[in-house]
PyMOL CGO cylinders between C-alpha atoms (Angstrom):
from pymol import cmd
from pymol.cgo import CYLINDER

trace = [
    CYLINDER, 1.74, 9.24, -13.12, -1.02, 7.33, -11.35, 0.3, 1, 1, 1, 1, 1, 1,
    CYLINDER, -1.02, 7.33, -11.35, -0.55, 4.33, -9.07, 0.3, 1, 1, 1, 1, 1, 1,
    CYLINDER, -0.55, 4.33, -9.07, -2.19, 2.17, -11.74, 0.3, 1, 1, 1, 1, 1, 1,
    CYLINDER, -2.19, 2.17, -11.74, 0.30, 3.39, -14.35, 0.3, 1, 1, 1, 1, 1, 1,
    CYLINDER, 0.30, 3.39, -14.35, 3.22, 2.73, -12.01, 0.3, 1, 1, 1, 1, 1, 1,
    CYLINDER, 3.22, 2.73, -12.01, 1.90, -0.77, -11.32, 0.3, 1, 1, 1, 1, 1, 1,
    CYLINDER, 1.90, -0.77, -11.32, 1.53, -1.41, -15.04, 0.3, 1, 1, 1, 1, 1, 1,
    CYLINDER, 1.53, -1.41, -15.04, 5.11, -0.28, -15.69, 0.3, 1, 1, 1, 1, 1, 1,
    CYLINDER, 5.11, -0.28, -15.69, 6.33, -2.47, -12.84, 0.3, 1, 1, 1, 1, 1, 1,
    CYLINDER, 6.33, -2.47, -12.84, 4.62, -5.54, -14.31, 0.3, 1, 1, 1, 1, 1, 1,
    CYLINDER, 4.62, -5.54, -14.31, 6.52, -5.01, -17.56, 0.3, 1, 1, 1, 1, 1, 1,
    CYLINDER, 6.52, -5.01, -17.56, 9.92, -5.09, -15.83, 0.3, 1, 1, 1, 1, 1, 1,
    CYLINDER, 9.92, -5.09, -15.83, 12.10, -8.17, -15.93, 0.3, 1, 1, 1, 1, 1, 1,
    CYLINDER, 12.10, -8.17, -15.93, 12.58, -10.14, -12.72, 0.3, 1, 1, 1, 1, 1, 1,
    CYLINDER, 12.58, -10.14, -12.72, 16.02, -8.59, -12.21, 0.3, 1, 1, 1, 1, 1, 1,
    CYLINDER, 16.02, -8.59, -12.21, 14.64, -5.08, -12.80, 0.3, 1, 1, 1, 1, 1, 1,
    CYLINDER, 14.64, -5.08, -12.80, 11.88, -5.72, -10.25, 0.3, 1, 1, 1, 1, 1, 1,
    CYLINDER, 11.88, -5.72, -10.25, 14.46, -6.79, -7.67, 0.3, 1, 1, 1, 1, 1, 1,
    CYLINDER, 14.46, -6.79, -7.67, 16.59, -3.72, -8.44, 0.3, 1, 1, 1, 1, 1, 1,
    CYLINDER, 16.59, -3.72, -8.44, 13.49, -1.54, -8.03, 0.3, 1, 1, 1, 1, 1, 1,
    CYLINDER, 13.49, -1.54, -8.03, 12.73, -3.03, -4.62, 0.3, 1, 1, 1, 1, 1, 1,
    CYLINDER, 12.73, -3.03, -4.62, 16.32, -2.49, -3.54, 0.3, 1, 1, 1, 1, 1, 1,
    CYLINDER, 16.32, -2.49, -3.54, 16.03, 1.14, -4.61, 0.3, 1, 1, 1, 1, 1, 1,
    CYLINDER, 16.03, 1.14, -4.61, 12.75, 1.86, -2.77, 0.3, 1, 1, 1, 1, 1, 1,
    CYLINDER, 12.75, 1.86, -2.77, 13.25, -0.20, 0.40, 0.3, 1, 1, 1, 1, 1, 1,
    CYLINDER, 13.25, -0.20, 0.40, 15.14, 2.56, 2.27, 0.3, 1, 1, 1, 1, 1, 1,
    CYLINDER, 15.14, 2.56, 2.27, 12.21, 4.93, 1.67, 0.3, 1, 1, 1, 1, 1, 1,
    CYLINDER, 12.21, 4.93, 1.67, 9.71, 2.32, 2.82, 0.3, 1, 1, 1, 1, 1, 1,
    CYLINDER, 9.71, 2.32, 2.82, 11.76, 1.64, 5.93, 0.3, 1, 1, 1, 1, 1, 1,
    CYLINDER, 11.76, 1.64, 5.93, 11.73, 5.35, 6.76, 0.3, 1, 1, 1, 1, 1, 1,
    CYLINDER, 11.73, 5.35, 6.76, 7.94, 5.46, 6.41, 0.3, 1, 1, 1, 1, 1, 1,
    CYLINDER, 7.94, 5.46, 6.41, 7.54, 2.46, 8.68, 0.3, 1, 1, 1, 1, 1, 1,
    CYLINDER, 7.54, 2.46, 8.68, 10.04, 3.80, 11.20, 0.3, 1, 1, 1, 1, 1, 1,
    CYLINDER, 10.04, 3.80, 11.20, 8.00, 7.00, 11.48, 0.3, 1, 1, 1, 1, 1, 1,
    CYLINDER, 8.00, 7.00, 11.48, 4.75, 5.12, 12.08, 0.3, 1, 1, 1, 1, 1, 1,
    CYLINDER, 4.75, 5.12, 12.08, 5.22, 1.45, 13.09, 0.3, 1, 1, 1, 1, 1, 1,
    CYLINDER, 5.22, 1.45, 13.09, 1.56, 1.11, 14.10, 0.3, 1, 1, 1, 1, 1, 1,
    CYLINDER, 1.56, 1.11, 14.10, 0.52, 1.97, 10.56, 0.3, 1, 1, 1, 1, 1, 1,
    CYLINDER, 0.52, 1.97, 10.56, 2.85, -0.69, 9.21, 0.3, 1, 1, 1, 1, 1, 1,
    CYLINDER, 2.85, -0.69, 9.21, 1.32, -3.28, 11.48, 0.3, 1, 1, 1, 1, 1, 1,
    CYLINDER, 1.32, -3.28, 11.48, -2.26, -2.27, 10.79, 0.3, 1, 1, 1, 1, 1, 1,
    CYLINDER, -2.26, -2.27, 10.79, -2.01, -1.71, 7.02, 0.3, 1, 1, 1, 1, 1, 1,
    CYLINDER, -2.01, -1.71, 7.02, 0.88, -3.69, 5.64, 0.3, 1, 1, 1, 1, 1, 1,
    CYLINDER, 0.88, -3.69, 5.64, 0.98, -6.91, 7.67, 0.3, 1, 1, 1, 1, 1, 1,
    CYLINDER, 0.98, -6.91, 7.67, -2.58, -7.97, 6.74, 0.3, 1, 1, 1, 1, 1, 1,
    CYLINDER, -2.58, -7.97, 6.74, -1.79, -7.21, 3.10, 0.3, 1, 1, 1, 1, 1, 1,
    CYLINDER, -1.79, -7.21, 3.10, 1.43, -9.23, 3.26, 0.3, 1, 1, 1, 1, 1, 1,
    CYLINDER, 1.43, -9.23, 3.26, -0.39, -12.15, 4.90, 0.3, 1, 1, 1, 1, 1, 1,
    CYLINDER, -0.39, -12.15, 4.90, -3.07, -12.09, 2.21, 0.3, 1, 1, 1, 1, 1, 1,
    CYLINDER, -3.07, -12.09, 2.21, -0.50, -11.97, -0.59, 0.3, 1, 1, 1, 1, 1, 1,
    CYLINDER, -0.50, -11.97, -0.59, 1.50, -14.84, 0.87, 0.3, 1, 1, 1, 1, 1, 1,
    CYLINDER, 1.50, -14.84, 0.87, -1.61, -17.00, 1.19, 0.3, 1, 1, 1, 1, 1, 1,
    CYLINDER, -1.61, -17.00, 1.19, -2.49, -16.21, -2.42, 0.3, 1, 1, 1, 1, 1, 1,
    CYLINDER, -2.49, -16.21, -2.42, 0.99, -17.28, -3.51, 0.3, 1, 1, 1, 1, 1, 1,
    CYLINDER, 0.99, -17.28, -3.51, 0.88, -20.43, -1.39, 0.3, 1, 1, 1, 1, 1, 1,
    CYLINDER, 0.88, -20.43, -1.39, 3.81, -19.02, 0.54, 0.3, 1, 1, 1, 1, 1, 1,
    CYLINDER, 3.81, -19.02, 0.54, 4.75, -19.77, 4.10, 0.3, 1, 1, 1, 1, 1, 1,
    CYLINDER, 4.75, -19.77, 4.10, 4.87, -16.27, 5.57, 0.3, 1, 1, 1, 1, 1, 1,
    CYLINDER, 4.87, -16.27, 5.57, 6.29, -17.35, 8.93, 0.3, 1, 1, 1, 1, 1, 1,
    CYLINDER, 6.29, -17.35, 8.93, 9.17, -19.18, 7.26, 0.3, 1, 1, 1, 1, 1, 1,
    CYLINDER, 9.17, -19.18, 7.26, 9.81, -16.27, 4.88, 0.3, 1, 1, 1, 1, 1, 1,
    CYLINDER, 9.81, -16.27, 4.88, 9.84, -13.75, 7.74, 0.3, 1, 1, 1, 1, 1, 1,
    CYLINDER, 9.84, -13.75, 7.74, 12.14, -16.00, 9.73, 0.3, 1, 1, 1, 1, 1, 1,
    CYLINDER, 12.14, -16.00, 9.73, 14.56, -16.21, 6.80, 0.3, 1, 1, 1, 1, 1, 1,
    CYLINDER, 14.56, -16.21, 6.80, 14.44, -12.45, 6.28, 0.3, 1, 1, 1, 1, 1, 1,
    CYLINDER, 14.44, -12.45, 6.28, 15.23, -11.81, 9.94, 0.3, 1, 1, 1, 1, 1, 1,
    CYLINDER, 15.23, -11.81, 9.94, 18.23, -14.16, 9.94, 0.3, 1, 1, 1, 1, 1, 1,
    CYLINDER, 18.23, -14.16, 9.94, 19.84, -12.99, 6.69, 0.3, 1, 1, 1, 1, 1, 1,
    CYLINDER, 19.84, -12.99, 6.69, 23.00, -10.99, 6.88, 0.3, 1, 1, 1, 1, 1, 1,
    CYLINDER, 23.00, -10.99, 6.88, 23.71, -8.04, 4.53, 0.3, 1, 1, 1, 1, 1, 1,
]
cmd.load_cgo(trace, "trace")
């Protein structure tokens, strides 16, 4: 399956299914970032910033909330 096909399938999921998907893949993403933190900073942070601006989100506030949440 291509990345485009995966993205298309993801878009068809309900909101709850999307959240469940993220919960399922986050451990794998964390492992990738743990192996190469510089890559995370150079590739993912600019993308996250761009997405947050496009969604009119306050990235600093969101990151602050994420860092202070308890499991």
